[in-house]
C-alpha positions, 0 to 999 in steps of 0.5 A: 633538288627534286623540285629544281629538276621538276621545274626544269622538266616542266619548262622543257615540256612547255617548250615542246607544247609551244613547238607543236603548233609549228610542227602541225603547220609544217606537217599540214603544209607538207601533206598539202604539197604532196596531195597537190603533186598527186593531182593531175596537171589538167585539173590544176591548170583548170583549162585542159578539161575545157580543152577536152570538152571543146575537142569532144564538141568539135568531134561531135560537130564534125561527125554531125556535119559528115552525117549531114553531108552523107545525107545530102549526097545520098539525097542528091544521088536518088533525086538524080536517078528519079530525074534520069528516069523521068527524062526517058519519056516526053508525054503531053496531052492537050486540045486545040484546033488543027490536024497533025500526024507525025510518027518517028523512029529517030529523025532519020525515019520520020514522016507526015505532018500537019498544023496545030495550035494546042494547049499542052499539059504534061512534061518534056523529060523532067520539065513538067508544066502547062504550055501552048504550042503552035506547029506547022510541019511536013516531010520525010526523014531529014527533009522535014520542014517545021515551024514551032512556037512554044509558050510556057504558061506555068512550070519548067517547060522552056519557051521556044520560037522558030521564026520561019518554016525551016528544015528540022535540023540541029538548030531545033533538036540539038539545042534541046528545043524540040524532039530529040534526034534519036527519039521514038514516038508519035504526035497525033492531033485532031482537036484532041492532041497526044504526044509521046516521045521516048529518048533512048539515050536517056534510058542509057543514062538512067541505067549507067547513073546507078553506077555513078556514070553520068554520060549526059552530064545532067545530074544537076538536081534541077527540074529542067529538061536536059539536052541529049542526042 
């Protein structure tokens, strides 16, 4: 009897041992599922992390572009202020045959004249360079006759030619071809030539330019003499 009970207990124990691997497998699966539920979806999907990285890279790229844009704007701003400053004065020296005296405080108050053929080194506003200039001129105030032939040799000074002796009118000064209407200065030549012309409107444009007011619409960032009054 005891032997029979012992045999039955042994068989029951054996059945339990046989079920243990199944219980272990179920438990392992349950733990794995629970751990999987605790893992963020971003990791499980395997793409959100990449999305976050791409977003971070995109933000960094936009920041870099913005910084470059601000740098370019600042560079253009200060370059324009420099050009506005240089625009205030036309100045050149040179040499060549001829004799000429012209003094002016605007076109309304200019006088004398002469003839000259000189090679110039200097700048007309922001336009620096070397050029040859032939001039014939004589008169007073707006009754001032002149003929100008300018040939650029190098630099940014523009060539100009008036075909005949004519009044110093808007065809010359208003089209940015010669001295500005409001310019104050002098041209003297007796073998050696010196020319100085101060442009008041450019001085106003320079001052207002610091407040981003471009009255002469010349903040182009290019080294070419601009028009003024």
